[in-house]
C-alpha atoms as one frame of an Amber mdcrd trajectory, in Angstrom:
protein
  50.173  93.519 125.282  51.246  95.458 128.313  52.915  93.736 131.032  50.215
  95.078 133.510  47.844  93.223 131.261  49.782  90.008 131.329  49.815  90.153
 135.189  46.084  90.854 135.417  45.094  88.001 132.909  47.379  85.335 134.382
  47.097  86.329 137.976  50.913  86.753 138.004  53.203  88.228 140.393  56.298
  90.280 139.543  59.676  88.699 140.561  62.052  91.048 138.648  61.647  94.166
 136.556  59.921  97.342 137.255  56.095  96.952 136.828  55.838 100.802 136.300
  57.895 100.364 133.068  54.964  98.819 131.324  56.556  97.303 128.285  54.542
  96.425 125.470  55.092  92.943 124.176  53.892  91.827 120.700  54.188  88.207
 120.784  54.278  85.117 122.841  56.174  81.908 122.752  55.582  78.784 124.963
  58.331  76.260 125.392  60.291  74.340 127.868  62.987  73.591 125.317  65.535
  76.346 125.248  66.957  75.147 122.018  63.765  76.055 120.345  63.831  79.518
 121.972  67.314  80.217 120.601  65.912  79.681 117.014  63.641  82.604 117.343
  64.274  85.779 115.332  61.561  88.083 116.850  61.498  91.012 119.114  59.217
  92.136 122.008  58.467  88.331 123.081  57.082  87.086 126.197  58.475  83.462
 126.902  55.953  81.231 128.879  57.601  78.212 130.301  57.718  75.809 133.198
  61.585  75.667 133.170  63.064  77.615 136.263  66.715  77.613 136.182  69.692
  79.713 135.390  69.907  78.321 131.601  66.414  80.066 131.215  67.804  83.518
 131.955  70.895  83.042 129.934  68.795  81.796 127.141  66.573  84.869 127.400
  69.420  87.076 127.310  70.912  85.386 124.213  67.358  85.369 122.488  66.821
  89.150 123.406  63.584  88.131 125.243  62.081  90.927 127.173  60.010  89.028
 129.723  59.462  85.498 130.975  56.252  84.102 132.719  57.023  81.131 134.772
  54.143  78.843 134.727  52.743  75.996 136.889  53.658  77.846 140.094  57.431
  77.491 139.360  59.410  80.013 141.313  62.609  81.781 140.385  65.665  80.973
 142.417  67.772  83.731 144.171  70.400  83.169 141.511  67.938  83.526 138.741
  66.633  86.730 140.197  70.265  88.152 140.545  71.045  87.354 136.916  67.863
  88.542 135.550  68.150  91.804 137.474  71.653  92.205 135.857  70.064  91.645
 132.355  67.064  93.709 132.833  64.808  90.760 132.347  61.246  90.802 133.714
  60.214  87.567 135.357  56.616  86.879 136.272  55.165  83.843 138.211  51.750
  82.546 137.547  49.844  79.509 139.111  48.344  78.764 135.698  49.489  75.946
 133.454  51.564  76.963 130.215  48.481  75.812 128.288  45.897  77.955 130.301
  48.325  80.995 130.357  49.017  80.712 126.782  45.323  80.388 125.739  44.213
  83.215 127.931  46.903  85.696 126.601  46.287  84.630 122.917  42.449  84.995
 123.408  43.097  88.564 124.800  45.332  89.645 121.804  48.944  88.453 122.375
  49.927  87.219 118.917  51.813  84.042 118.280  55.419  83.990 117.060  54.279
  81.278 114.542
């Protein structure tokens, strides 16, 4: 699923990353537990989470996650934005709950990790 489609389906705004570089993400994973994220052995993943702190960006880097969708109206801090830009991480923000965002994206073709 293209980043542009994720933005459209979840009414998301782009915080970091270049929306013109319309990456294609194959799978989605929803979690607020970064320890669960670190167990993933997949590529081209969108992480959907309500967690909004520096640990999220560091975990995404270690897990080789391409993009993060912050749910529930959570917003990235300036420190998160700076670190995400350094690591070429796309951060999007949506007002939708994790459940709603996940369901919409799944029903539109984003595959699950497991």
